[in-house]
N, C-alpha and C positions, 0 to 999 in steps of 0.2 A: 503496502499501500505507501501510492505515494503520501511524505512529507510535506507535502503544500495542500494549504487547501485552496483546490479550485472554486471554491464559491466565494470565496473572501473577494470582493474586491482592490481594485489596483492602488495600494495605498499616495499619495503624492511625492514626488519627489523619485519614486521606482524606478523612472529611468534612465535619468542618468544619474542613480547608484549603481545598477548593474553594470556601469563601464565606469566603475571609479575603480581608479589603483594604485591610487595612496595606499601610503603606508607597505606598500608589496614590495617581494626584492623579485628580479628579474637576473637570472646568471643568461648570457648571452655567447656561443662560441662561435670564432671567430669573429670578434664585435669589433676586431683592429683594422676593418676595412669592407668595401661592399656591402652588401645585401647586412651584414652582420652590424655594423655601423649603423647603417640606416635605421633600423628597430629598434638598437641601442638608445639611441636621441630619439627617438618617438618615443619610447616608454620612459625615459628619463623627466620630458617634457610633461606627458604624462599621469606625475608624481610618483613613477617608480625609482626605488633605488637600483643601478642595474651592474652586477658582476661584468668587464668584459673579460672573458679569459681566451685568452689567446698564445698561442707558440707567440707570434709577432707582437711582443712588447713595446715596440716602438709604438706599430701604428695603434695597439691598444690606447698606449698614454695620449697619442693624440687623438684618439677620438673623448676621452676622459679628459681633456681638458675643452672641448668643446662642449661636452656637460654641463662639465661646472664651471664653466663661462656664459652659460646659459642660466646657473642657478638650480640646476640640476645635483644628483651624489650620484656619484662612479667611483667601483675603486678595481684597478686591475692584477691581474692574476693570469702566471705563466698559467698554459694548460697545453698538453698535449695526449689531446682528445684519442689519438691511438694506443695508448698507453693506460690499461686498469691501474696501476699505483698511484698514477699523476690525480685522473680522475675520482678516484676515491679521498685522495689529498685534499684536492680542492674543493669535494663536498663537506665534508667535514669542517674547513676554515669556512666557507661562506655560510655555513649552519649555527657556526661557533662564534661569528660574528657580528652576523645578525639573526641571529636568531630564528626564520623560516628561509625558509627556498620556496615562493610560491608559481612562479614563471621560469621556466628553460629554453629556450629557442637553440634551436643543433642549428646553425649556420659555417663550421666549418666544415667546409668540401673545395675540391678542385676539378679539372676539364684538362683531357689531352685528345687530339685530333689524330690521328691515324687510319689507315685503312685497317682492316679487322685481319686482314691474311700477313699483314709488316708490326702489328701490334706488337712495340715491348713488350716485354715479362713483366720487367722492374715497374714500366708506368704500369700497368693495370695492376699489378701488386699494391703500387704508391694508391692509382683511386678509388680500388675497393677497400683497403684498408681505409682512408680518409673518408670516404661517405658515408660505407653499410661499417665497419666495424666502429670508425669512429663514433655515430650517432648511436649507437646500439650501447659502446663503452657509458656514455653519459647517461643518456637513457637508467641507463642499470644506478650509476651510482647517485645520481640527483632526485631520481625518481624514486630510490629506497629513501632518502629525508621524507620525499612527498608522501609516500605512504604512510609509515611514521607517523605525522602531519595529520592526514587523511583529507588533504586537498591539494591539487597543484593542477599546474595544466602545464602540460610539454608541447611543443609548435616547434616539428621537422622539416628545416626547408627542402621539398623536393622540388619537382621541376616537371611540364608538361615531356620532356626527356623518360619517366615515370609511365609514361601511358603511349607515349607515339614514337618510333623511330625515328632519327634522320641520320645523315653520312657519317663514318669518319669518328664514332664516339659510339662504339659497343663498350668501352666499360664503364664509361658515364652512365650511358640508359641499363645497364646491368644495375649498377649501382644504386641510382635513383631508384629504380621499380624497383627493389631490393627495400629502401627508407618508406615506400609506399608501405609494404607487409611487416617492414618493422612496425610502421604506426597504427595498421590495423588490429597488428597481433597480442602489442601492447596494452590499446584499448580496451582490447574486450575481456584482458585479463586483470585490468587494474582499476574497470570503470565503477564495480562495487566495493573498491575500496579506496575513493573518491580522488583520483588524479585523473583526468581526463590528456586521451595523445592526440592530435591530430598534425595537420602538415598542410604547408603554402604549396602549391606551383606554381612556382611563374614562367611566365615566357622567358626569349633571351634577353635578358636583362642588360642595360648599358654598366658594367660593371668589372673592377678592374680582371678579376675572374673575364671573362666576356675576352676581354681586349689581352692576358696574356695567355690564351689557349686560339686565340687570331679568328676568335667568330665570328667576330663583326664586318671584316668581311673576306669571306670565304666559304665553301662548298657546304660549309653544312649552314654557314647562319643562308649563306642565299635559297637552302632547301627549308628552315624557315622562314624565312621574307614571304617568300611565294605562294606559303599559304596564311598568313598573315590575315588577319581582313583588315586590318588599317598596317602598314609595313615601316613602323615602328621600333627601337628597343623599349623595353620598358623600363623604369626609372625604378632607383631603390627605395623614394619616398612612396610610392603608392603602393608600396608592401606595408607600410605602419597602420594605416588604418584597419588590416586584414587582420595585423598581428595583433594588434590591442583587443580586438572583437575578440579573439581565440584567448587571448590571456586573459579577458575580463569573465564575469560571472552571467557575463549578457550571451554568452555561448552557450551556456548552463546544460542544453541537452545535444549540443553538438562535442561528439570522442568517434575516434576513428575514423573522421572525412579529410580528406585532402581539398583544401579549399584554394580554388585554382582564379589565379589571377595572372591570365593566361590573354587576355583582351576577347576573347571567344575564341584563341586556335583550334581547339581539341573539337570543333563546331564545325568547322569548317574542311 
């Protein structure tokens, strides 16, 4: 039986309260650049204390300064998401310093473009480890804290590539397909214990990762752009609203879901 009285009227302030993120703590992996940076800044502007967990300390420090200069609260933690001990240690530190962990965003990730028949094994291992294993290990370490407190929201950054294929990205596509299934499986296991697990599925984004992978002007990018309803790259700031929704109580009935921020790409 639901703990919500469906016969009661909607109280004054309900709509604003369900989006209230003040006094909450968010950990953002890969928060030192790209999509993680934008989401971290957006969370801080919404009143959250933000932990920038990244192996890229220089980038994380830069983002932390942006947040604090805007009047927000941020701290930096060096985190290697593919190292279980590192994940456990940072989860323990954040719990001790802030008292709770309310939101986790798994944004750390990478890509590499190459024909499948020539894909280097070391690059394959790197992409699968970072994108898939890194997401899973962070879900484990920070998820345990959320399960213990009986509430939390995990947001995994997926991709249109978790659903549709495109050329020269076989390892990346495999890793993002795995992120979709990790999201669904953990949501199934953890919902009755108070923890929701969702994801965001961006289109091709204007981000450092896209530029580093050579995706803004390439066979891969041309393939994707030809199927876009509007042929433009997404901007990292355009994911902030989706992240705030999934982090907040406004999405209480949403779990195991990949919220596509793809400008309609999957409909084409």
